[in-house]
TORDREN-889008 format. One line per 2 residues: number of its first residue (from 0); for each residue x, y, z of N, C-alpha, C, O, CB. Coordinates in nm, 2 decimals. Glycine has a CB too. Layout:
% TORDREN-889008
NUM = X Y Z X Y Z X Y Z X Y Z X Y Z | ...
This chain:
% TORDREN-889008
0 = -10.19 7.75 19.59 -10.30 7.70 19.51 -10.24 7.69 19.37 -10.16 7.77 19.32 -10.42 7.80 19.52 | -10.30 7.59 19.30 -10.25 7.57 19.16 -10.30 7.68 19.07 -10.40 7.74 19.09 -10.30 7.43 19.11
2 = -10.23 7.69 18.96 -10.26 7.79 18.85 -10.38 7.74 18.78 -10.37 7.64 18.70 -10.14 7.82 18.76 | -10.50 7.79 18.80 -10.62 7.74 18.74 -10.66 7.84 18.62 -10.73 7.93 18.63 -10.74 7.74 18.84
4 = -10.60 7.80 18.50 -10.63 7.88 18.38 -10.66 7.78 18.27 -10.63 7.66 18.28 -10.51 7.97 18.35 | -10.71 7.83 18.16 -10.74 7.75 18.04 -10.61 7.70 17.98 -10.60 7.59 17.94 -10.82 7.83 17.94
6 = -10.51 7.78 17.98 -10.38 7.74 17.93 -10.32 7.63 18.01 -10.26 7.53 17.95 -10.28 7.86 17.93 | -10.33 7.63 18.14 -10.28 7.52 18.23 -10.35 7.39 18.19 -10.29 7.28 18.18 -10.30 7.55 18.38
8 = -10.49 7.40 18.18 -10.57 7.28 18.14 -10.52 7.23 18.01 -10.50 7.11 17.99 -10.72 7.32 18.14 | -10.51 7.32 17.91 -10.47 7.27 17.77 -10.33 7.21 17.77 -10.31 7.11 17.70 -10.47 7.39 17.68
10 = -10.24 7.26 17.85 -10.10 7.21 17.86 -10.10 7.07 17.93 -10.02 6.99 17.90 -10.01 7.30 17.93 | -10.20 7.05 18.02 -10.21 6.93 18.09 -10.27 6.82 18.01 -10.22 6.71 18.00 -10.29 6.94 18.22
12 = -10.38 6.85 17.94 -10.45 6.76 17.85 -10.37 6.73 17.73 -10.37 6.61 17.68 -10.59 6.81 17.82 | -10.31 6.83 17.67 -10.24 6.81 17.54 -10.34 6.78 17.44 -10.43 6.86 17.41 -10.12 6.71 17.54
14 = -10.34 6.66 17.38 -10.43 6.62 17.28 -10.54 6.53 17.33 -10.65 6.53 17.28 -10.36 6.55 17.16 | -10.51 6.45 17.43 -10.61 6.35 17.49 -10.61 6.23 17.40 -10.57 6.23 17.28 -10.75 6.41 17.50
16 = -10.65 6.12 17.46 -10.66 5.99 17.38 -10.80 5.98 17.32 -10.90 6.00 17.39 -10.63 5.87 17.48 | -10.81 5.95 17.20 -10.93 5.93 17.13 -10.98 5.79 17.14 -10.90 5.69 17.12 -10.92 5.97 16.98
18 = -11.11 5.76 17.17 -11.15 5.62 17.19 -11.17 5.55 17.06 -11.19 5.43 17.06 -11.29 5.63 17.26 | -11.16 5.61 16.94 -11.17 5.54 16.82 -11.04 5.50 16.76 -11.03 5.45 16.64 -11.25 5.63 16.72
20 = -10.93 5.52 16.83 -10.80 5.49 16.79 -10.74 5.37 16.87 -10.69 5.40 16.98 -10.70 5.61 16.79 | -10.76 5.25 16.83 -10.72 5.13 16.90 -10.68 5.02 16.81 -10.71 5.03 16.69 -10.83 5.09 17.00
22 = -10.62 4.92 16.86 -10.57 4.81 16.79 -10.58 4.69 16.88 -10.52 4.69 16.99 -10.43 4.83 16.73 | -10.65 4.58 16.84 -10.66 4.46 16.92 -10.60 4.35 16.84 -10.63 4.33 16.73 -10.81 4.43 16.96
24 = -10.51 4.28 16.91 -10.44 4.16 16.84 -10.49 4.03 16.91 -10.47 4.01 17.03 -10.29 4.18 16.86 | -10.55 3.95 16.82 -10.60 3.82 16.86 -10.51 3.71 16.80 -10.46 3.73 16.69 -10.75 3.80 16.82
26 = -10.49 3.60 16.87 -10.43 3.48 16.82 -10.51 3.36 16.87 -10.47 3.30 16.96 -10.27 3.47 16.86 | -10.62 3.33 16.80 -10.70 3.22 16.84 -10.62 3.09 16.83 -10.53 3.07 16.74 -10.83 3.21 16.76
28 = -10.66 2.98 16.90 -10.59 2.85 16.90 -10.62 2.78 16.77 -10.55 2.68 16.73 -10.63 2.77 17.02 | -10.73 2.81 16.70 -10.77 2.74 16.58 -10.79 2.85 16.47 -10.82 2.96 16.50 -10.90 2.66 16.59
30 = -10.76 2.81 16.35 -10.77 2.91 16.24 -10.65 3.00 16.23 -10.65 3.09 16.14 -10.89 2.99 16.26 | -10.55 2.99 16.31 -10.43 3.07 16.31 -10.46 3.22 16.34 -10.57 3.25 16.38 -10.38 3.07 16.17
32 = -10.36 3.30 16.34 -10.37 3.44 16.37 -10.44 3.51 16.25 -10.39 3.50 16.14 -10.23 3.50 16.40 | -10.54 3.58 16.28 -10.62 3.65 16.17 -10.61 3.80 16.19 -10.67 3.85 16.28 -10.76 3.60 16.16
34 = -10.54 3.86 16.09 -10.54 4.01 16.10 -10.68 4.07 16.07 -10.71 4.18 16.12 -10.44 4.06 15.99 | -10.76 3.99 16.00 -10.90 4.04 15.98 -10.97 4.07 16.11 -11.06 4.16 16.11 -10.97 3.94 15.89
36 = -10.95 3.99 16.21 -11.02 4.01 16.34 -10.99 4.15 16.39 -11.08 4.21 16.44 -10.97 3.90 16.44 | -10.87 4.19 16.38 -10.83 4.33 16.42 -10.91 4.43 16.35 -10.96 4.53 16.42 -10.68 4.35 16.41
38 = -10.93 4.42 16.22 -11.00 4.52 16.15 -11.15 4.51 16.17 -11.22 4.61 16.15 -10.97 4.50 16.00 | -11.20 4.39 16.20 -11.35 4.37 16.21 -11.39 4.40 16.36 -11.51 4.40 16.38 -11.39 4.23 16.17
40 = -11.30 4.42 16.45 -11.34 4.46 16.59 -11.39 4.60 16.59 -11.31 4.69 16.59 -11.22 4.43 16.69 | -11.52 4.62 16.59 -11.58 4.75 16.59 -11.57 4.83 16.72 -11.54 4.95 16.71 -11.72 4.74 16.55
42 = -11.58 4.76 16.83 -11.58 4.83 16.95 -11.54 4.74 17.07 -11.56 4.62 17.06 -11.71 4.90 16.99 | -11.48 4.79 17.17 -11.44 4.72 17.29 -11.41 4.82 17.40 -11.47 4.92 17.40 -11.31 4.63 17.26
44 = -11.32 4.78 17.49 -11.29 4.87 17.60 -11.15 4.83 17.65 -11.10 4.73 17.62 -11.39 4.86 17.71 | -11.09 4.92 17.73 -10.98 4.89 17.81 -11.03 4.81 17.93 -11.13 4.85 17.99 -10.90 5.02 17.86
46 = -10.97 4.70 17.96 -11.03 4.61 18.06 -11.03 4.67 18.20 -10.95 4.76 18.23 -10.95 4.48 18.07 | -11.13 4.63 18.28 -11.15 4.68 18.41 -11.08 4.59 18.52 -11.04 4.48 18.49 -11.29 4.70 18.44
48 = -11.08 4.64 18.64 -11.02 4.57 18.75 -11.09 4.61 18.88 -11.12 4.73 18.89 -10.86 4.59 18.76 | -11.10 4.52 18.97 -11.17 4.55 19.10 -11.08 4.50 19.21 -11.01 4.40 19.19 -11.31 4.49 19.10
50 = -11.09 4.56 19.32 -11.03 4.51 19.44 -11.14 4.48 19.54 -11.22 4.57 19.57 -10.92 4.62 19.50 | -11.14 4.36 19.59 -11.25 4.32 19.68 -11.23 4.39 19.82 -11.12 4.45 19.84 -11.25 4.17 19.70
52 = -11.33 4.37 19.90 -11.32 4.43 20.04 -11.33 4.32 20.14 -11.41 4.23 20.12 -11.44 4.54 20.05 | -11.26 4.34 20.25 -11.27 4.25 20.36 -11.32 4.34 20.48 -11.24 4.43 20.52 -11.14 4.17 20.39
54 = -11.44 4.32 20.53 -11.49 4.40 20.64 -11.44 4.33 20.77 -11.47 4.21 20.79 -11.64 4.41 20.64 | -11.38 4.40 20.86 -11.34 4.35 20.99 -11.41 4.44 21.09 -11.40 4.56 21.10 -11.18 4.37 21.01
56 = -11.50 4.37 21.17 -11.58 4.44 21.27 -11.52 4.43 21.41 -11.47 4.32 21.44 -11.72 4.38 21.27 | -11.53 4.54 21.48 -11.48 4.54 21.62 -11.57 4.63 21.69 -11.58 4.75 21.67 -11.33 4.59 21.62
58 = -11.64 4.58 21.79 -11.73 4.65 21.88 -11.83 4.74 21.80 -11.85 4.86 21.83 -11.66 4.73 21.98 | -11.89 4.69 21.69 -11.99 4.76 21.62 -11.93 4.86 21.51 -12.01 4.92 21.44 -12.07 4.84 21.71
60 = -11.80 4.86 21.50 -11.73 4.95 21.40 -11.68 4.86 21.29 -11.62 4.75 21.32 -11.62 5.04 21.47 | -11.68 4.91 21.17 -11.63 4.83 21.06 -11.50 4.90 21.01 -11.49 5.02 20.99 -11.73 4.82 20.95
62 = -11.40 4.82 20.99 -11.28 4.86 20.92 -11.27 4.78 20.80 -11.29 4.66 20.80 -11.15 4.85 21.02 | -11.22 4.84 20.69 -11.21 4.77 20.56 -11.07 4.75 20.52 -10.99 4.84 20.53 -11.29 4.84 20.45
64 = -11.04 4.63 20.47 -10.91 4.60 20.42 -10.92 4.56 20.27 -11.03 4.52 20.23 -10.84 4.48 20.50 | -10.82 4.58 20.20 -10.82 4.54 20.06 -10.82 4.39 20.05 -10.75 4.32 20.12 -10.70 4.60 19.98
66 = -10.91 4.34 19.96 -10.92 4.20 19.93 -10.85 4.16 19.81 -10.75 4.22 19.77 -11.07 4.16 19.92 | -10.89 4.05 19.75 -10.83 4.00 19.63 -10.88 4.08 19.50 -10.99 4.12 19.50 -10.86 3.85 19.61
68 = -10.79 4.09 19.41 -10.83 4.15 19.28 -10.92 4.06 19.20 -10.90 3.94 19.20 -10.71 4.20 19.20 | -11.02 4.11 19.13 -11.10 4.04 19.04 -11.10 4.12 18.91 -11.08 4.24 18.90 -11.24 4.01 19.09
70 = -11.13 4.05 18.80 -11.14 4.11 18.67 -11.27 4.08 18.60 -11.31 3.96 18.60 -11.02 4.06 18.58 | -11.34 4.18 18.55 -11.46 4.17 18.48 -11.44 4.10 18.35 -11.33 4.09 18.30 -11.53 4.30 18.46
72 = -11.55 4.05 18.29 -11.54 3.99 18.16 -11.52 4.11 18.06 -11.53 4.23 18.10 -11.67 3.92 18.12 | -11.48 4.08 17.94 -11.44 4.18 17.84 -11.51 4.15 17.71 -11.51 4.03 17.67 -11.28 4.18 17.82
74 = -11.58 4.25 17.66 -11.66 4.23 17.54 -11.59 4.30 17.42 -11.53 4.40 17.43 -11.80 4.29 17.56 | -11.61 4.23 17.30 -11.57 4.29 17.17 -11.69 4.28 17.08 -11.74 4.17 17.06 -11.44 4.22 17.12
76 = -11.72 4.38 17.01 -11.83 4.38 16.91 -11.76 4.37 16.77 -11.67 4.46 16.74 -11.92 4.50 16.92 | -11.80 4.28 16.69 -11.74 4.26 16.56 -11.84 4.29 16.45 -11.96 4.27 16.47 -11.69 4.11 16.54
78 = -11.79 4.35 16.34 -11.87 4.37 16.22 -11.87 4.23 16.15 -11.76 4.17 16.14 -11.81 4.48 16.13 | -11.98 4.19 16.10 -11.99 4.06 16.03 -11.96 4.09 15.88 -12.05 4.14 15.81 -12.13 3.99 16.05
80 = -11.85 4.05 15.84 -11.81 4.07 15.70 -11.87 3.96 15.61 -11.93 3.87 15.66 -11.66 4.06 15.68 | -11.87 3.99 15.48 -11.93 3.90 15.38 -11.88 3.76 15.38 -11.95 3.66 15.36 -11.92 3.96 15.24
82 = -11.75 3.74 15.42 -11.69 3.61 15.43 -11.71 3.54 15.56 -11.68 3.43 15.58 -11.54 3.62 15.40 | -11.77 3.62 15.66 -11.80 3.57 15.79 -11.68 3.52 15.87 -11.69 3.43 15.95 -11.90 3.45 15.78
84 = -11.57 3.59 15.85 -11.44 3.55 15.91 -11.44 3.55 16.06 -11.41 3.45 16.12 -11.33 3.64 15.85 | -11.48 3.67 16.12 -11.47 3.68 16.26 -11.56 3.58 16.33 -11.52 3.52 16.43 -11.51 3.82 16.30
86 = -11.69 3.57 16.29 -11.78 3.48 16.35 -11.73 3.34 16.34 -11.74 3.26 16.44 -11.92 3.50 16.30 | -11.69 3.30 16.23 -11.64 3.16 16.21 -11.52 3.13 16.30 -11.52 3.02 16.36 -11.59 3.14 16.06
88 = -11.43 3.22 16.31 -11.31 3.20 16.40 -11.36 3.19 16.55 -11.31 3.10 16.62 -11.21 3.32 16.39 | -11.45 3.27 16.59 -11.50 3.27 16.73 -11.58 3.14 16.75 -11.57 3.08 16.86 -11.59 3.39 16.76
90 = -11.66 3.10 16.65 -11.73 2.97 16.67 -11.64 2.85 16.68 -11.66 2.76 16.76 -11.83 2.95 16.55 | -11.53 2.85 16.59 -11.43 2.75 16.60 -11.36 2.74 16.73 -11.33 2.64 16.78 -11.33 2.76 16.48
92 = -11.33 2.86 16.78 -11.26 2.87 16.91 -11.35 2.81 17.02 -11.30 2.73 17.10 -11.22 3.02 16.95 | -11.47 2.85 17.03 -11.56 2.80 17.13 -11.59 2.65 17.11 -11.59 2.57 17.21 -11.70 2.87 17.13
94 = -11.60 2.60 16.99 -11.61 2.46 16.97 -11.49 2.38 17.01 -11.49 2.27 17.05 -11.64 2.43 16.82 | -11.37 2.44 16.99 -11.24 2.38 17.03 -11.24 2.36 17.18 -11.19 2.26 17.23 -11.12 2.47 16.98
96 = -11.29 2.45 17.26 -11.29 2.44 17.40 -11.38 2.32 17.45 -11.34 2.24 17.53 -11.34 2.57 17.47 | -11.50 2.31 17.39 -11.59 2.21 17.43 -11.67 2.16 17.31 -11.77 2.22 17.28 -11.69 2.25 17.55
98 = -11.62 2.06 17.24 -11.68 2.01 17.12 -11.79 1.91 17.16 -11.77 1.80 17.19 -11.58 1.94 17.03 | -11.91 1.96 17.17 -12.03 1.88 17.20 -12.11 1.84 17.08 -12.19 1.75 17.09 -12.11 1.95 17.31
100 = -12.09 1.91 16.97 -12.18 1.88 16.86 -12.13 1.76 16.78 -12.21 1.69 16.72 -12.18 2.00 16.77 | -12.00 1.74 16.77 -11.95 1.63 16.68 -11.97 1.49 16.74 -12.02 1.40 16.68 -11.80 1.66 16.66
102 = -11.93 1.48 16.87 -11.93 1.34 16.93 -12.01 1.33 17.05 -12.02 1.22 17.11 -11.79 1.30 16.96 | -12.08 1.44 17.09 -12.17 1.44 17.21 -12.10 1.38 17.33 -12.17 1.33 17.42 -12.29 1.36 17.18
104 = -11.97 1.40 17.35 -11.90 1.34 17.46 -11.89 1.44 17.58 -11.85 1.41 17.69 -11.77 1.29 17.42 | -11.91 1.57 17.54 -11.89 1.68 17.64 -11.75 1.68 17.70 -11.74 1.71 17.82 -12.00 1.66 17.75
106 = -11.65 1.66 17.62 -11.51 1.66 17.67 -11.46 1.80 17.65 -11.48 1.86 17.55 -11.43 1.55 17.59 | -11.38 1.84 17.75 -11.32 1.98 17.74 -11.18 1.97 17.70 -11.11 1.87 17.73 -11.33 2.05 17.88
108 = -11.13 2.07 17.63 -10.99 2.08 17.59 -10.91 2.13 17.71 -10.97 2.19 17.80 -10.97 2.18 17.47 | -10.78 2.10 17.71 -10.70 2.15 17.82 -10.69 2.30 17.82 -10.67 2.35 17.71 -10.56 2.08 17.81
110 = -10.69 2.37 17.93 -10.68 2.51 17.93 -10.56 2.57 17.86 -10.57 2.67 17.79 -10.69 2.56 18.07 | -10.45 2.51 17.87 -10.33 2.56 17.81 -10.34 2.56 17.65 -10.27 2.63 17.59 -10.21 2.47 17.84
112 = -10.43 2.48 17.60 -10.45 2.47 17.46 -10.55 2.57 17.40 -10.54 2.62 17.29 -10.50 2.33 17.42 | -10.65 2.62 17.49 -10.75 2.71 17.44 -10.73 2.86 17.49 -10.79 2.95 17.43 -10.88 2.67 17.47
114 = -10.66 2.88 17.59 -10.64 3.01 17.65 -10.53 3.08 17.56 -10.43 3.03 17.53 -10.60 3.01 17.80 | -10.56 3.21 17.53 -10.46 3.29 17.46 -10.45 3.43 17.52 -10.54 3.48 17.58 -10.50 3.30 17.31
116 = -10.34 3.50 17.49 -10.32 3.63 17.54 -10.38 3.73 17.42 -10.35 3.70 17.31 -10.17 3.67 17.57 | -10.44 3.83 17.46 -10.50 3.93 17.37 -10.44 4.06 17.41 -10.43 4.10 17.53 -10.65 3.93 17.37
118 = -10.40 4.14 17.31 -10.34 4.27 17.33 -10.44 4.38 17.29 -10.49 4.37 17.18 -10.20 4.29 17.26 | -10.45 4.48 17.37 -10.54 4.60 17.34 -10.45 4.72 17.35 -10.39 4.75 17.45 -10.66 4.61 17.44
120 = -10.44 4.80 17.24 -10.35 4.91 17.24 -10.43 5.04 17.21 -10.52 5.04 17.12 -10.24 4.90 17.13 | -10.41 5.14 17.28 -10.47 5.27 17.25 -10.36 5.35 17.17 -10.25 5.36 17.21 -10.51 5.35 17.39
122 = -10.41 5.41 17.06 -10.32 5.47 16.97 -10.33 5.62 16.97 -10.43 5.67 16.99 -10.34 5.41 16.83 | -10.22 5.68 16.93 -10.21 5.83 16.91 -10.24 5.86 16.77 -10.27 5.78 16.69 -10.08 5.89 16.96
124 = -10.24 5.99 16.74 -10.27 6.04 16.61 -10.18 5.98 16.50 -10.23 5.96 16.39 -10.25 6.19 16.60 | -10.06 5.95 16.52 -9.97 5.90 16.42 -9.96 5.74 16.43 -9.88 5.68 16.36 -9.83 5.95 16.44
126 = -10.05 5.68 16.50 -10.05 5.54 16.51 -9.95 5.48 16.62 -9.94 5.36 16.63 -10.01 5.48 16.38 | -9.89 5.57 16.70 -9.80 5.53 16.80 -9.88 5.47 16.92 -9.99 5.52 16.94 -9.71 5.64 16.85
128 = -9.83 5.37 16.99 -9.89 5.31 17.10 -9.88 5.40 17.22 -9.77 5.44 17.27 -9.84 5.17 17.13 | -9.99 5.45 17.28 -9.99 5.53 17.40 -10.01 5.45 17.53 -9.95 5.48 17.63 -10.11 5.63 17.39
130 = -10.09 5.34 17.52 -10.11 5.25 17.63 -10.13 5.11 17.57 -10.20 5.10 17.47 -10.22 5.29 17.72 | -10.07 5.01 17.64 -10.09 4.87 17.59 -10.13 4.78 17.70 -10.06 4.78 17.81 -9.96 4.82 17.51
132 = -10.23 4.70 17.68 -10.28 4.61 17.79 -10.28 4.47 17.73 -10.31 4.45 17.61 -10.43 4.65 17.83 | -10.23 4.38 17.81 -10.23 4.24 17.77 -10.32 4.16 17.86 -10.30 4.15 17.98 -10.08 4.18 17.78
134 = -10.42 4.10 17.80 -10.51 4.01 17.87 -10.46 3.87 17.87 -10.44 3.81 17.77 -10.66 4.02 17.81 | -10.42 3.82 17.99 -10.36 3.69 18.00 -10.46 3.58 18.02 -10.55 3.59 18.10 -10.26 3.69 18.12
136 = -10.44 3.47 17.94 -10.53 3.36 17.95 -10.67 3.38 17.91 -10.77 3.34 17.98 -10.53 3.31 18.09 | -10.69 3.45 17.80 -10.83 3.48 17.75 -10.89 3.37 17.67 -10.82 3.30 17.60 -10.83 3.61 17.67
138 = -11.02 3.36 17.68 -11.10 3.27 17.59 -11.24 3.32 17.58 -11.29 3.38 17.68 -11.09 3.12 17.64 | -11.31 3.29 17.47 -11.45 3.34 17.46 -11.54 3.25 17.54 -11.53 3.13 17.55 -11.49 3.33 17.31
140 = -11.64 3.31 17.60 -11.74 3.24 17.68 -11.88 3.25 17.62 -11.97 3.17 17.64 -11.75 3.29 17.82 | -11.90 3.36 17.54 -12.04 3.39 17.48 -12.02 3.45 17.34 -11.94 3.54 17.33 -12.12 3.48 17.57
142 = -12.10 3.40 17.25 -12.11 3.47 17.12 -12.25 3.51 17.11 -12.34 3.42 17.11 -12.06 3.37 17.00 | -12.28 3.63 17.09 -12.42 3.68 17.09 -12.48 3.64 16.96 -12.42 3.62 16.86 -12.42 3.83 17.11
144 = -12.62 3.64 16.96 -12.69 3.62 16.83 -12.67 3.73 16.74 -12.63 3.84 16.78 -12.84 3.59 16.86 | -12.69 3.71 16.61 -12.69 3.81 16.51 -12.84 3.84 16.48 -12.91 3.76 16.43 -12.61 3.77 16.38
146 = -12.88 3.97 16.50 -13.02 4.00 16.48 -13.04 4.01 16.33 -12.96 4.08 16.25 -13.05 4.14 16.55 | -13.15 3.96 16.29 -13.19 3.96 16.15 -13.33 4.03 16.14 -13.42 3.99 16.22 -13.20 3.82 16.08
148 = -13.35 4.12 16.05 -13.48 4.19 16.04 -13.49 4.26 15.91 -13.40 4.32 15.85 -13.49 4.29 16.15 | -13.61 4.25 15.85 -13.64 4.32 15.73 -13.64 4.47 15.75 -13.63 4.55 15.65 -13.77 4.28 15.67
150 = -13.66 4.52 15.87 -13.66 4.66 15.91 -13.53 4.73 15.90 -13.52 4.85 15.88 -13.72 4.68 16.04 | -13.42 4.65 15.92 -13.29 4.70 15.92 -13.23 4.71 15.78 -13.21 4.60 15.72 -13.19 4.62 16.01
152 = -13.21 4.83 15.72 -13.17 4.84 15.58 -13.03 4.90 15.57 -12.96 4.87 15.48 -13.27 4.91 15.50 | -13.00 5.00 15.65 -12.88 5.07 15.63 -12.78 5.04 15.75 -12.73 5.14 15.81 -12.91 5.22 15.63
154 = -12.75 4.92 15.77 -12.66 4.88 15.88 -12.59 4.75 15.84 -12.64 4.67 15.76 -12.73 4.87 16.01 | -12.48 4.73 15.90 -12.41 4.60 15.88 -12.44 4.51 16.00 -12.47 4.56 16.11 -12.25 4.62 15.87
156 = -12.44 4.38 15.98 -12.47 4.29 16.09 -12.35 4.29 16.19 -12.24 4.30 16.15 -12.49 4.14 16.04 | -12.38 4.27 16.31 -12.28 4.28 16.42 -12.31 4.17 16.52 -12.42 4.12 16.53 -12.27 4.41 16.49
158 = -12.21 4.13 16.59 -12.23 4.04 16.71 -12.12 4.07 16.81 -12.01 4.12 16.78 -12.22 3.89 16.66 | -12.15 4.03 16.93 -12.05 4.06 17.04 -12.00 3.93 17.10 -12.08 3.83 17.12 -12.12 4.14 17.15
160 = -11.87 3.92 17.13 -11.81 3.81 17.20 -11.77 3.85 17.34 -11.70 3.95 17.35 -11.69 3.75 17.11 | -11.80 3.77 17.44 -11.76 3.80 17.57 -11.64 3.71 17.60 -11.65 3.59 17.58 -11.88 3.78 17.68
162 = -11.54 3.77 17.65 -11.42 3.69 17.69 -11.40 3.69 17.84 -11.43 3.79 17.91 -11.29 3.75 17.62 | -11.35 3.58 17.89 -11.30 3.57 18.03 -11.15 3.56 18.02 -11.10 3.50 17.93 -11.37 3.45 18.11
164 = -11.08 3.62 18.12 -10.94 3.61 18.12 -10.89 3.61 18.26 -10.97 3.64 18.36 -10.87 3.74 18.05 | -10.77 3.56 18.28 -10.72 3.55 18.42 -10.68 3.68 18.49 -10.72 3.71 18.60 -10.60 3.46 18.42
166 = -10.61 3.76 18.41 -10.58 3.90 18.46 -10.52 3.98 18.35 -10.50 3.92 18.24 -10.47 3.89 18.58 | -10.50 4.10 18.37 -10.43 4.18 18.26 -10.31 4.26 18.32 -10.30 4.28 18.44 -10.53 4.29 18.20
168 = -10.22 4.29 18.23 -10.10 4.37 18.26 -10.09 4.49 18.17 -10.13 4.48 18.05 -9.97 4.28 18.24 | -10.05 4.60 18.23 -10.02 4.72 18.15 -9.88 4.72 18.11 -9.79 4.72 18.19 -10.06 4.85 18.23
170 = -9.85 4.71 17.98 -9.72 4.71 17.93 -9.67 4.85 17.88 -9.75 4.92 17.83 -9.70 4.61 17.81 | -9.55 4.88 17.90 -9.50 5.01 17.86 -9.42 5.00 17.73 -9.37 5.10 17.68 -9.40 5.07 17.97
């Protein structure tokens, strides 16, 4: 049986990863690479992954096999700065994908032109990278509304962008 003591637990956990230490690197196809996006990204997550199931039935009994992997959408909440940098970049990116407001032609851009890789890094106390994830072929699908209210006095405006991506890789 394993040594179940507080010291064993402490030695196993060490310091643990803090959820408030992260770095997200965006390179949108329009507006160039903006370091401000990294600083204005208030919250997000390490991307998730699912494995589908294939049920194989035989004489009333079910056996399950692993199916194809799927990846959930990924959300980032941005602080809306006074210059409106993050929201402008995201709006330009979405308009670049399907510009329907300018010429009403409903023409789509080629995927190779609008898809970009996004990096999510979990950081340690000294800023060192503890885990790095690369979202391959990412693009925004939704920009949430910004709530406006006379009742909100001690808060900054925020909005959330939902990204779709092809898959992610864990880099070492």
